[in-house]
mmCIF entry with sequence, helices, sheets and N, C-alpha, C, O atoms, coordinates in Angstrom:
data_MODEL
# 
_entry.id   MODEL 
# 
_entity.id                         1 
_entity.type                       polymer 
_entity.pdbx_number_of_molecules   1 
# 
_entity_poly.entity_id                      1 
_entity_poly.type                           'polypeptide(L)' 
_entity_poly.nstd_linkage                   no 
_entity_poly.nstd_monomer                   no 
_entity_poly.pdbx_seq_one_letter_code       MSKDYGQFCGLSRAAAVLGERWALMIVRDLTVGPRRFTDLQAGLPGIPTA 
_entity_poly.pdbx_seq_one_letter_code_can   MSKDYGQFCGLSRAAAVLGERWALMIVRDLTVGPRRFTDLQAGLPGIPTA 
_entity_poly.pdbx_strand_id                 A 
# 
loop_
_entity_poly_seq.entity_id 
_entity_poly_seq.num 
_entity_poly_seq.mon_id 
_entity_poly_seq.hetero 
1 1  MET n 
1 2  SER n 
1 3  LYS n 
1 4  ASP n 
1 5  TYR n 
1 6  GLY n 
1 7  GLN n 
1 8  PHE n 
1 9  CYS n 
1 10 GLY n 
1 11 LEU n 
1 12 SER n 
1 13 ARG n 
1 14 ALA n 
1 15 ALA n 
1 16 ALA n 
1 17 VAL n 
1 18 LEU n 
1 19 GLY n 
1 20 GLU n 
1 21 ARG n 
1 22 TRP n 
1 23 ALA n 
1 24 LEU n 
1 25 MET n 
1 26 ILE n 
1 27 VAL n 
1 28 ARG n 
1 29 ASP n 
1 30 LEU n 
1 31 THR n 
1 32 VAL n 
1 33 GLY n 
1 34 PRO n 
1 35 ARG n 
1 36 ARG n 
1 37 PHE n 
1 38 THR n 
1 39 ASP n 
1 40 LEU n 
1 41 GLN n 
1 42 ALA n 
1 43 GLY n 
1 44 LEU n 
1 45 PRO n 
1 46 GLY n 
1 47 ILE n 
1 48 PRO n 
1 49 THR n 
1 50 ALA n 
# 
_struct_asym.id          A 
_struct_asym.entity_id   1 
# 
loop_
_struct_conf.conf_type_id 
_struct_conf.id 
_struct_conf.pdbx_PDB_helix_id 
_struct_conf.beg_label_comp_id 
_struct_conf.beg_label_asym_id 
_struct_conf.beg_label_seq_id 
_struct_conf.pdbx_beg_PDB_ins_code 
_struct_conf.end_label_comp_id 
_struct_conf.end_label_asym_id 
_struct_conf.end_label_seq_id 
_struct_conf.pdbx_end_PDB_ins_code 
_struct_conf.beg_auth_comp_id 
_struct_conf.beg_auth_asym_id 
_struct_conf.beg_auth_seq_id 
_struct_conf.end_auth_comp_id 
_struct_conf.end_auth_asym_id 
_struct_conf.end_auth_seq_id 
_struct_conf.pdbx_PDB_helix_class 
_struct_conf.details 
_struct_conf.pdbx_PDB_helix_length 
HELX_P HELX_P1 AA1 GLY A 10 ? LEU A 18 ? GLY A 10 LEU A 18 1 ? 9 
HELX_P HELX_P2 AA2 ALA A 23 ? LEU A 30 ? ALA A 23 LEU A 30 1 ? 8 
HELX_P HELX_P3 AA3 PHE A 37 ? GLY A 43 ? PHE A 37 GLY A 43 1 ? 7 
# 
_struct_conf_type.id          HELX_P 
_struct_conf_type.criteria    ? 
_struct_conf_type.reference   ? 
# 
loop_
_atom_site.group_PDB 
_atom_site.id 
_atom_site.type_symbol 
_atom_site.label_atom_id 
_atom_site.label_alt_id 
_atom_site.label_comp_id 
_atom_site.label_asym_id 
_atom_site.label_entity_id 
_atom_site.label_seq_id 
_atom_site.pdbx_PDB_ins_code 
_atom_site.Cartn_x 
_atom_site.Cartn_y 
_atom_site.Cartn_z 
_atom_site.occupancy 
_atom_site.B_iso_or_equiv 
_atom_site.pdbx_formal_charge 
_atom_site.auth_seq_id 
_atom_site.auth_comp_id 
_atom_site.auth_asym_id 
_atom_site.auth_atom_id 
_atom_site.pdbx_PDB_model_num 
ATOM 1   N N  . MET A 1 1  ? 0.848  -1.177  0.013   1.00 0.00 ? 1  MET A N  1 
ATOM 2   C CA . MET A 1 1  ? -0.001 -0.001  -0.006  1.00 0.00 ? 1  MET A CA 1 
ATOM 3   C C  . MET A 1 1  ? 0.893  1.242   -0.003  1.00 0.00 ? 1  MET A C  1 
ATOM 4   O O  . MET A 1 1  ? 1.837  1.343   0.781   1.00 0.00 ? 1  MET A O  1 
ATOM 5   N N  . SER A 1 2  ? 0.583  2.165   -0.877  1.00 0.00 ? 2  SER A N  1 
ATOM 6   C CA . SER A 1 2  ? 1.404  3.392   -0.954  1.00 0.00 ? 2  SER A CA 1 
ATOM 7   C C  . SER A 1 2  ? 0.920  4.410   0.079   1.00 0.00 ? 2  SER A C  1 
ATOM 8   O O  . SER A 1 2  ? -0.236 4.403   0.502   1.00 0.00 ? 2  SER A O  1 
ATOM 9   N N  . LYS A 1 3  ? 1.833  5.267   0.461   1.00 0.00 ? 3  LYS A N  1 
ATOM 10  C CA . LYS A 1 3  ? 1.527  6.309   1.427   1.00 0.00 ? 3  LYS A CA 1 
ATOM 11  C C  . LYS A 1 3  ? 0.899  7.506   0.737   1.00 0.00 ? 3  LYS A C  1 
ATOM 12  O O  . LYS A 1 3  ? 1.212  7.794   -0.418  1.00 0.00 ? 3  LYS A O  1 
ATOM 13  N N  . ASP A 1 4  ? 0.023  8.200   1.430   1.00 0.00 ? 4  ASP A N  1 
ATOM 14  C CA . ASP A 1 4  ? -0.554 9.440   0.933   1.00 0.00 ? 4  ASP A CA 1 
ATOM 15  C C  . ASP A 1 4  ? 0.052  10.559  1.744   1.00 0.00 ? 4  ASP A C  1 
ATOM 16  O O  . ASP A 1 4  ? -0.207 10.673  2.942   1.00 0.00 ? 4  ASP A O  1 
ATOM 17  N N  . TYR A 1 5  ? 0.860  11.389  1.101   1.00 0.00 ? 5  TYR A N  1 
ATOM 18  C CA . TYR A 1 5  ? 1.538  12.454  1.814   1.00 0.00 ? 5  TYR A CA 1 
ATOM 19  C C  . TYR A 1 5  ? 0.710  13.726  1.910   1.00 0.00 ? 5  TYR A C  1 
ATOM 20  O O  . TYR A 1 5  ? 1.168  14.721  2.473   1.00 0.00 ? 5  TYR A O  1 
ATOM 21  N N  . GLY A 1 6  ? -0.520 13.708  1.361   1.00 0.00 ? 6  GLY A N  1 
ATOM 22  C CA . GLY A 1 6  ? -1.359 14.878  1.435   1.00 0.00 ? 6  GLY A CA 1 
ATOM 23  C C  . GLY A 1 6  ? -0.895 16.003  0.518   1.00 0.00 ? 6  GLY A C  1 
ATOM 24  O O  . GLY A 1 6  ? -1.349 17.139  0.656   1.00 0.00 ? 6  GLY A O  1 
ATOM 25  N N  . GLN A 1 7  ? -0.016 15.708  -0.393  1.00 0.00 ? 7  GLN A N  1 
ATOM 26  C CA . GLN A 1 7  ? 0.507  16.693  -1.345  1.00 0.00 ? 7  GLN A CA 1 
ATOM 27  C C  . GLN A 1 7  ? 0.084  16.317  -2.737  1.00 0.00 ? 7  GLN A C  1 
ATOM 28  O O  . GLN A 1 7  ? -0.142 15.142  -3.025  1.00 0.00 ? 7  GLN A O  1 
ATOM 29  N N  . PHE A 1 8  ? -0.024 17.287  -3.593  1.00 0.00 ? 8  PHE A N  1 
ATOM 30  C CA . PHE A 1 8  ? -0.502 17.029  -4.957  1.00 0.00 ? 8  PHE A CA 1 
ATOM 31  C C  . PHE A 1 8  ? 0.529  17.541  -5.971  1.00 0.00 ? 8  PHE A C  1 
ATOM 32  O O  . PHE A 1 8  ? 0.217  18.344  -6.850  1.00 0.00 ? 8  PHE A O  1 
ATOM 33  N N  . CYS A 1 9  ? 1.738  17.062  -5.824  1.00 0.00 ? 9  CYS A N  1 
ATOM 34  C CA . CYS A 1 9  ? 2.797  17.446  -6.755  1.00 0.00 ? 9  CYS A CA 1 
ATOM 35  C C  . CYS A 1 9  ? 3.479  16.172  -7.271  1.00 0.00 ? 9  CYS A C  1 
ATOM 36  O O  . CYS A 1 9  ? 3.289  15.085  -6.726  1.00 0.00 ? 9  CYS A O  1 
ATOM 37  N N  . GLY A 1 10 ? 4.245  16.326  -8.294  1.00 0.00 ? 10 GLY A N  1 
ATOM 38  C CA . GLY A 1 10 ? 4.929  15.211  -8.912  1.00 0.00 ? 10 GLY A CA 1 
ATOM 39  C C  . GLY A 1 10 ? 5.864  14.484  -7.957  1.00 0.00 ? 10 GLY A C  1 
ATOM 40  O O  . GLY A 1 10 ? 5.955  13.256  -7.974  1.00 0.00 ? 10 GLY A O  1 
ATOM 41  N N  . LEU A 1 11 ? 6.557  15.252  -7.127  1.00 0.00 ? 11 LEU A N  1 
ATOM 42  C CA . LEU A 1 11 ? 7.506  14.640  -6.204  1.00 0.00 ? 11 LEU A CA 1 
ATOM 43  C C  . LEU A 1 11 ? 6.825  13.739  -5.191  1.00 0.00 ? 11 LEU A C  1 
ATOM 44  O O  . LEU A 1 11 ? 7.314  12.645  -4.910  1.00 0.00 ? 11 LEU A O  1 
ATOM 45  N N  . SER A 1 12 ? 5.707  14.179  -4.641  1.00 0.00 ? 12 SER A N  1 
ATOM 46  C CA . SER A 1 12 ? 5.023  13.338  -3.660  1.00 0.00 ? 12 SER A CA 1 
ATOM 47  C C  . SER A 1 12 ? 4.429  12.098  -4.326  1.00 0.00 ? 12 SER A C  1 
ATOM 48  O O  . SER A 1 12 ? 4.380  11.025  -3.724  1.00 0.00 ? 12 SER A O  1 
ATOM 49  N N  . ARG A 1 13 ? 3.981  12.251  -5.561  1.00 0.00 ? 13 ARG A N  1 
ATOM 50  C CA . ARG A 1 13 ? 3.465  11.083  -6.291  1.00 0.00 ? 13 ARG A CA 1 
ATOM 51  C C  . ARG A 1 13 ? 4.603  10.105  -6.563  1.00 0.00 ? 13 ARG A C  1 
ATOM 52  O O  . ARG A 1 13 ? 4.418  8.898   -6.408  1.00 0.00 ? 13 ARG A O  1 
ATOM 53  N N  . ALA A 1 14 ? 5.764  10.588  -6.960  1.00 0.00 ? 14 ALA A N  1 
ATOM 54  C CA . ALA A 1 14 ? 6.912  9.714   -7.211  1.00 0.00 ? 14 ALA A CA 1 
ATOM 55  C C  . ALA A 1 14 ? 7.336  9.021   -5.915  1.00 0.00 ? 14 ALA A C  1 
ATOM 56  O O  . ALA A 1 14 ? 7.664  7.835   -5.946  1.00 0.00 ? 14 ALA A O  1 
ATOM 57  N N  . ALA A 1 15 ? 7.339  9.709   -4.799  1.00 0.00 ? 15 ALA A N  1 
ATOM 58  C CA . ALA A 1 15 ? 7.682  9.079   -3.543  1.00 0.00 ? 15 ALA A CA 1 
ATOM 59  C C  . ALA A 1 15 ? 6.700  7.992   -3.180  1.00 0.00 ? 15 ALA A C  1 
ATOM 60  O O  . ALA A 1 15 ? 7.100  6.958   -2.645  1.00 0.00 ? 15 ALA A O  1 
ATOM 61  N N  . ALA A 1 16 ? 5.426  8.193   -3.456  1.00 0.00 ? 16 ALA A N  1 
ATOM 62  C CA . ALA A 1 16 ? 4.435  7.180   -3.179  1.00 0.00 ? 16 ALA A CA 1 
ATOM 63  C C  . ALA A 1 16 ? 4.624  5.948   -4.052  1.00 0.00 ? 16 ALA A C  1 
ATOM 64  O O  . ALA A 1 16 ? 4.501  4.820   -3.576  1.00 0.00 ? 16 ALA A O  1 
ATOM 65  N N  . VAL A 1 17 ? 4.922  6.163   -5.324  1.00 0.00 ? 17 VAL A N  1 
ATOM 66  C CA . VAL A 1 17 ? 5.105  5.053   -6.260  1.00 0.00 ? 17 VAL A CA 1 
ATOM 67  C C  . VAL A 1 17 ? 6.399  4.324   -5.984  1.00 0.00 ? 17 VAL A C  1 
ATOM 68  O O  . VAL A 1 17 ? 6.419  3.094   -5.932  1.00 0.00 ? 17 VAL A O  1 
ATOM 69  N N  . LEU A 1 18 ? 7.491  5.068   -5.804  1.00 0.00 ? 18 LEU A N  1 
ATOM 70  C CA . LEU A 1 18 ? 8.804  4.459   -5.623  1.00 0.00 ? 18 LEU A CA 1 
ATOM 71  C C  . LEU A 1 18 ? 8.971  3.829   -4.257  1.00 0.00 ? 18 LEU A C  1 
ATOM 72  O O  . LEU A 1 18 ? 9.921  3.083   -4.022  1.00 0.00 ? 18 LEU A O  1 
ATOM 73  N N  . GLY A 1 19 ? 8.054  4.125   -3.361  1.00 0.00 ? 19 GLY A N  1 
ATOM 74  C CA . GLY A 1 19 ? 8.115  3.517   -2.028  1.00 0.00 ? 19 GLY A CA 1 
ATOM 75  C C  . GLY A 1 19 ? 7.611  2.078   -2.007  1.00 0.00 ? 19 GLY A C  1 
ATOM 76  O O  . GLY A 1 19 ? 7.747  1.380   -1.002  1.00 0.00 ? 19 GLY A O  1 
ATOM 77  N N  . GLU A 1 20 ? 7.033  1.644   -3.112  1.00 0.00 ? 20 GLU A N  1 
ATOM 78  C CA . GLU A 1 20 ? 6.546  0.266   -3.170  1.00 0.00 ? 20 GLU A CA 1 
ATOM 79  C C  . GLU A 1 20 ? 7.712  -0.687  -3.111  1.00 0.00 ? 20 GLU A C  1 
ATOM 80  O O  . GLU A 1 20 ? 8.827  -0.355  -3.515  1.00 0.00 ? 20 GLU A O  1 
ATOM 81  N N  . ARG A 1 21 ? 7.453  -1.857  -2.612  1.00 0.00 ? 21 ARG A N  1 
ATOM 82  C CA . ARG A 1 21 ? 8.517  -2.818  -2.274  1.00 0.00 ? 21 ARG A CA 1 
ATOM 83  C C  . ARG A 1 21 ? 9.484  -3.098  -3.405  1.00 0.00 ? 21 ARG A C  1 
ATOM 84  O O  . ARG A 1 21 ? 10.696 -3.036  -3.194  1.00 0.00 ? 21 ARG A O  1 
ATOM 85  N N  . TRP A 1 22 ? 9.005  -3.400  -4.579  1.00 0.00 ? 22 TRP A N  1 
ATOM 86  C CA . TRP A 1 22 ? 9.868  -3.812  -5.666  1.00 0.00 ? 22 TRP A CA 1 
ATOM 87  C C  . TRP A 1 22 ? 10.211 -2.670  -6.627  1.00 0.00 ? 22 TRP A C  1 
ATOM 88  O O  . TRP A 1 22 ? 11.099 -2.823  -7.465  1.00 0.00 ? 22 TRP A O  1 
ATOM 89  N N  . ALA A 1 23 ? 9.545  -1.568  -6.522  1.00 0.00 ? 23 ALA A N  1 
ATOM 90  C CA . ALA A 1 23 ? 9.680  -0.479  -7.513  1.00 0.00 ? 23 ALA A CA 1 
ATOM 91  C C  . ALA A 1 23 ? 11.125 0.027   -7.648  1.00 0.00 ? 23 ALA A C  1 
ATOM 92  O O  . ALA A 1 23 ? 11.606 0.204   -8.767  1.00 0.00 ? 23 ALA A O  1 
ATOM 93  N N  . LEU A 1 24 ? 11.811 0.257   -6.550  1.00 0.00 ? 24 LEU A N  1 
ATOM 94  C CA . LEU A 1 24 ? 13.176 0.784   -6.647  1.00 0.00 ? 24 LEU A CA 1 
ATOM 95  C C  . LEU A 1 24 ? 14.111 -0.219  -7.294  1.00 0.00 ? 24 LEU A C  1 
ATOM 96  O O  . LEU A 1 24 ? 14.999 0.170   -8.052  1.00 0.00 ? 24 LEU A O  1 
ATOM 97  N N  . MET A 1 25 ? 13.933 -1.491  -7.015  1.00 0.00 ? 25 MET A N  1 
ATOM 98  C CA . MET A 1 25 ? 14.785 -2.504  -7.602  1.00 0.00 ? 25 MET A CA 1 
ATOM 99  C C  . MET A 1 25 ? 14.514 -2.628  -9.121  1.00 0.00 ? 25 MET A C  1 
ATOM 100 O O  . MET A 1 25 ? 15.438 -2.834  -9.908  1.00 0.00 ? 25 MET A O  1 
ATOM 101 N N  . ILE A 1 26 ? 13.253 -2.501  -9.507  1.00 0.00 ? 26 ILE A N  1 
ATOM 102 C CA . ILE A 1 26 ? 12.921 -2.531  -10.932 1.00 0.00 ? 26 ILE A CA 1 
ATOM 103 C C  . ILE A 1 26 ? 13.487 -1.320  -11.641 1.00 0.00 ? 26 ILE A C  1 
ATOM 104 O O  . ILE A 1 26 ? 14.063 -1.449  -12.721 1.00 0.00 ? 26 ILE A O  1 
ATOM 105 N N  . VAL A 1 27 ? 13.334 -0.138  -11.050 1.00 0.00 ? 27 VAL A N  1 
ATOM 106 C CA . VAL A 1 27 ? 13.874 1.067   -11.646 1.00 0.00 ? 27 VAL A CA 1 
ATOM 107 C C  . VAL A 1 27 ? 15.390 0.945   -11.779 1.00 0.00 ? 27 VAL A C  1 
ATOM 108 O O  . VAL A 1 27 ? 15.956 1.333   -12.801 1.00 0.00 ? 27 VAL A O  1 
ATOM 109 N N  . ARG A 1 28 ? 16.036 0.419   -10.771 1.00 0.00 ? 28 ARG A N  1 
ATOM 110 C CA . ARG A 1 28 ? 17.498 0.228   -10.829 1.00 0.00 ? 28 ARG A CA 1 
ATOM 111 C C  . ARG A 1 28 ? 17.864 -0.648  -12.029 1.00 0.00 ? 28 ARG A C  1 
ATOM 112 O O  . ARG A 1 28 ? 18.794 -0.328  -12.769 1.00 0.00 ? 28 ARG A O  1 
ATOM 113 N N  . ASP A 1 29 ? 17.140 -1.746  -12.221 1.00 0.00 ? 29 ASP A N  1 
ATOM 114 C CA . ASP A 1 29 ? 17.459 -2.637  -13.342 1.00 0.00 ? 29 ASP A CA 1 
ATOM 115 C C  . ASP A 1 29 ? 17.147 -1.984  -14.689 1.00 0.00 ? 29 ASP A C  1 
ATOM 116 O O  . ASP A 1 29 ? 17.823 -2.259  -15.680 1.00 0.00 ? 29 ASP A O  1 
ATOM 117 N N  . LEU A 1 30 ? 16.126 -1.121  -14.734 1.00 0.00 ? 30 LEU A N  1 
ATOM 118 C CA . LEU A 1 30 ? 15.763 -0.482  -15.978 1.00 0.00 ? 30 LEU A CA 1 
ATOM 119 C C  . LEU A 1 30 ? 16.713 0.658   -16.373 1.00 0.00 ? 30 LEU A C  1 
ATOM 120 O O  . LEU A 1 30 ? 16.728 1.080   -17.529 1.00 0.00 ? 30 LEU A O  1 
ATOM 121 N N  . THR A 1 31 ? 17.505 1.154   -15.413 1.00 0.00 ? 31 THR A N  1 
ATOM 122 C CA . THR A 1 31 ? 18.447 2.245   -15.748 1.00 0.00 ? 31 THR A CA 1 
ATOM 123 C C  . THR A 1 31 ? 19.566 1.735   -16.628 1.00 0.00 ? 31 THR A C  1 
ATOM 124 O O  . THR A 1 31 ? 20.201 2.530   -17.320 1.00 0.00 ? 31 THR A O  1 
ATOM 125 N N  . VAL A 1 32 ? 19.830 0.450   -16.631 1.00 0.00 ? 32 VAL A N  1 
ATOM 126 C CA . VAL A 1 32 ? 20.862 -0.125  -17.474 1.00 0.00 ? 32 VAL A CA 1 
ATOM 127 C C  . VAL A 1 32 ? 20.451 -0.098  -18.933 1.00 0.00 ? 32 VAL A C  1 
ATOM 128 O O  . VAL A 1 32 ? 21.288 0.060   -19.821 1.00 0.00 ? 32 VAL A O  1 
ATOM 129 N N  . GLY A 1 33 ? 19.141 -0.256  -19.180 1.00 0.00 ? 33 GLY A N  1 
ATOM 130 C CA . GLY A 1 33 ? 18.637 -0.265  -20.555 1.00 0.00 ? 33 GLY A CA 1 
ATOM 131 C C  . GLY A 1 33 ? 17.310 -0.982  -20.587 1.00 0.00 ? 33 GLY A C  1 
ATOM 132 O O  . GLY A 1 33 ? 16.820 -1.447  -19.558 1.00 0.00 ? 33 GLY A O  1 
ATOM 133 N N  . PRO A 1 34 ? 16.728 -1.072  -21.768 1.00 0.00 ? 34 PRO A N  1 
ATOM 134 C CA . PRO A 1 34 ? 15.445 -1.752  -21.888 1.00 0.00 ? 34 PRO A CA 1 
ATOM 135 C C  . PRO A 1 34 ? 15.529 -3.214  -21.471 1.00 0.00 ? 34 PRO A C  1 
ATOM 136 O O  . PRO A 1 34 ? 16.489 -3.916  -21.791 1.00 0.00 ? 34 PRO A O  1 
ATOM 137 N N  . ARG A 1 35 ? 14.528 -3.647  -20.770 1.00 0.00 ? 35 ARG A N  1 
ATOM 138 C CA . ARG A 1 35 ? 14.465 -5.026  -20.298 1.00 0.00 ? 35 ARG A CA 1 
ATOM 139 C C  . ARG A 1 35 ? 13.074 -5.599  -20.545 1.00 0.00 ? 35 ARG A C  1 
ATOM 140 O O  . ARG A 1 35 ? 12.070 -4.890  -20.485 1.00 0.00 ? 35 ARG A O  1 
ATOM 141 N N  . ARG A 1 36 ? 13.042 -6.859  -20.815 1.00 0.00 ? 36 ARG A N  1 
ATOM 142 C CA . ARG A 1 36 ? 11.757 -7.578  -20.911 1.00 0.00 ? 36 ARG A CA 1 
ATOM 143 C C  . ARG A 1 36 ? 11.385 -8.020  -19.478 1.00 0.00 ? 36 ARG A C  1 
ATOM 144 O O  . ARG A 1 36 ? 12.222 -8.082  -18.577 1.00 0.00 ? 36 ARG A O  1 
ATOM 145 N N  . PHE A 1 37 ? 10.081 -8.322  -19.321 1.00 0.00 ? 37 PHE A N  1 
ATOM 146 C CA . PHE A 1 37 ? 9.608  -8.759  -18.019 1.00 0.00 ? 37 PHE A CA 1 
ATOM 147 C C  . PHE A 1 37 ? 10.398 -9.987  -17.551 1.00 0.00 ? 37 PHE A C  1 
ATOM 148 O O  . PHE A 1 37 ? 10.779 -10.078 -16.384 1.00 0.00 ? 37 PHE A O  1 
ATOM 149 N N  . THR A 1 38 ? 10.635 -10.909 -18.452 1.00 0.00 ? 38 THR A N  1 
ATOM 150 C CA . THR A 1 38 ? 11.364 -12.138 -18.059 1.00 0.00 ? 38 THR A CA 1 
ATOM 151 C C  . THR A 1 38 ? 12.781 -11.813 -17.579 1.00 0.00 ? 38 THR A C  1 
ATOM 152 O O  . THR A 1 38 ? 13.304 -12.483 -16.689 1.00 0.00 ? 38 THR A O  1 
ATOM 153 N N  . ASP A 1 39 ? 13.404 -10.782 -18.170 1.00 0.00 ? 39 ASP A N  1 
ATOM 154 C CA . ASP A 1 39 ? 14.729 -10.369 -17.696 1.00 0.00 ? 39 ASP A CA 1 
ATOM 155 C C  . ASP A 1 39 ? 14.662 -9.841  -16.285 1.00 0.00 ? 39 ASP A C  1 
ATOM 156 O O  . ASP A 1 39 ? 15.499 -10.175 -15.446 1.00 0.00 ? 39 ASP A O  1 
ATOM 157 N N  . LEU A 1 40 ? 13.641 -8.997  -16.015 1.00 0.00 ? 40 LEU A N  1 
ATOM 158 C CA . LEU A 1 40 ? 13.456 -8.458  -14.681 1.00 0.00 ? 40 LEU A CA 1 
ATOM 159 C C  . LEU A 1 40 ? 13.183 -9.565  -13.679 1.00 0.00 ? 40 LEU A C  1 
ATOM 160 O O  . LEU A 1 40 ? 13.746 -9.587  -12.585 1.00 0.00 ? 40 LEU A O  1 
ATOM 161 N N  . GLN A 1 41 ? 12.312 -10.481 -14.070 1.00 0.00 ? 41 GLN A N  1 
ATOM 162 C CA . GLN A 1 41 ? 11.951 -11.581 -13.199 1.00 0.00 ? 41 GLN A CA 1 
ATOM 163 C C  . GLN A 1 41 ? 13.165 -12.451 -12.866 1.00 0.00 ? 41 GLN A C  1 
ATOM 164 O O  . GLN A 1 41 ? 13.333 -12.874 -11.722 1.00 0.00 ? 41 GLN A O  1 
ATOM 165 N N  . ALA A 1 42 ? 14.008 -12.717 -13.862 1.00 0.00 ? 42 ALA A N  1 
ATOM 166 C CA . ALA A 1 42 ? 15.197 -13.522 -13.619 1.00 0.00 ? 42 ALA A CA 1 
ATOM 167 C C  . ALA A 1 42 ? 16.177 -12.807 -12.701 1.00 0.00 ? 42 ALA A C  1 
ATOM 168 O O  . ALA A 1 42 ? 16.845 -13.447 -11.889 1.00 0.00 ? 42 ALA A O  1 
ATOM 169 N N  . GLY A 1 43 ? 16.269 -11.480 -12.823 1.00 0.00 ? 43 GLY A N  1 
ATOM 170 C CA . GLY A 1 43 ? 17.200 -10.710 -12.036 1.00 0.00 ? 43 GLY A CA 1 
ATOM 171 C C  . GLY A 1 43 ? 16.728 -10.383 -10.640 1.00 0.00 ? 43 GLY A C  1 
ATOM 172 O O  . GLY A 1 43 ? 17.519 -9.967  -9.794  1.00 0.00 ? 43 GLY A O  1 
ATOM 173 N N  . LEU A 1 44 ? 15.419 -10.572 -10.386 1.00 0.00 ? 44 LEU A N  1 
ATOM 174 C CA . LEU A 1 44 ? 14.837 -10.263 -9.083  1.00 0.00 ? 44 LEU A CA 1 
ATOM 175 C C  . LEU A 1 44 ? 14.077 -11.483 -8.557  1.00 0.00 ? 44 LEU A C  1 
ATOM 176 O O  . LEU A 1 44 ? 12.846 -11.501 -8.582  1.00 0.00 ? 44 LEU A O  1 
ATOM 177 N N  . PRO A 1 45 ? 14.796 -12.498 -8.083  1.00 0.00 ? 45 PRO A N  1 
ATOM 178 C CA . PRO A 1 45 ? 14.092 -13.676 -7.573  1.00 0.00 ? 45 PRO A CA 1 
ATOM 179 C C  . PRO A 1 45 ? 13.164 -13.301 -6.444  1.00 0.00 ? 45 PRO A C  1 
ATOM 180 O O  . PRO A 1 45 ? 13.506 -12.501 -5.573  1.00 0.00 ? 45 PRO A O  1 
ATOM 181 N N  . GLY A 1 46 ? 11.993 -13.887 -6.472  1.00 0.00 ? 46 GLY A N  1 
ATOM 182 C CA . GLY A 1 46 ? 11.009 -13.617 -5.426  1.00 0.00 ? 46 GLY A CA 1 
ATOM 183 C C  . GLY A 1 46 ? 10.018 -12.540 -5.765  1.00 0.00 ? 46 GLY A C  1 
ATOM 184 O O  . GLY A 1 46 ? 9.084  -12.307 -4.998  1.00 0.00 ? 46 GLY A O  1 
ATOM 185 N N  . ILE A 1 47 ? 10.189 -11.867 -6.899  1.00 0.00 ? 47 ILE A N  1 
ATOM 186 C CA . ILE A 1 47 ? 9.262  -10.797 -7.275  1.00 0.00 ? 47 ILE A CA 1 
ATOM 187 C C  . ILE A 1 47 ? 7.917  -11.452 -7.663  1.00 0.00 ? 47 ILE A C  1 
ATOM 188 O O  . ILE A 1 47 ? 7.909  -12.433 -8.407  1.00 0.00 ? 47 ILE A O  1 
ATOM 189 N N  . PRO A 1 48 ? 6.801  -10.928 -7.175  1.00 0.00 ? 48 PRO A N  1 
ATOM 190 C CA . PRO A 1 48 ? 5.512  -11.493 -7.520  1.00 0.00 ? 48 PRO A CA 1 
ATOM 191 C C  . PRO A 1 48 ? 5.194  -11.285 -9.004  1.00 0.00 ? 48 PRO A C  1 
ATOM 192 O O  . PRO A 1 48 ? 5.574  -10.269 -9.585  1.00 0.00 ? 48 PRO A O  1 
ATOM 193 N N  . THR A 1 49 ? 4.510  -12.232 -9.606  1.00 0.00 ? 49 THR A N  1 
ATOM 194 C CA . THR A 1 49 ? 4.173  -12.140 -11.020 1.00 0.00 ? 49 THR A CA 1 
ATOM 195 C C  . THR A 1 49 ? 2.725  -11.709 -11.252 1.00 0.00 ? 49 THR A C  1 
ATOM 196 O O  . THR A 1 49 ? 2.330  -11.473 -12.394 1.00 0.00 ? 49 THR A O  1 
ATOM 197 N N  . ALA A 1 50 ? 1.953  -11.607 -10.218 1.00 0.00 ? 50 ALA A N  1 
ATOM 198 C CA . ALA A 1 50 ? 0.549  -11.213 -10.402 1.00 0.00 ? 50 ALA A CA 1 
ATOM 199 C C  . ALA A 1 50 ? 0.251  -9.930  -9.649  1.00 0.00 ? 50 ALA A C  1 
ATOM 200 O O  . ALA A 1 50 ? -0.878 -9.441  -9.683  1.00 0.00 ? 50 ALA A O  1 
# 
């Protein structure tokens, strides 16, 4: 569940989204370049698929 900071700006929305459990690790992997879901899944064992 994401937090609601009571703010309505892009930064607060980004903090709410990036605060999710797997989001930062996915973003980290995507900074290297384009990845398919299966690439992300292989690189992040334990990530939920649903």
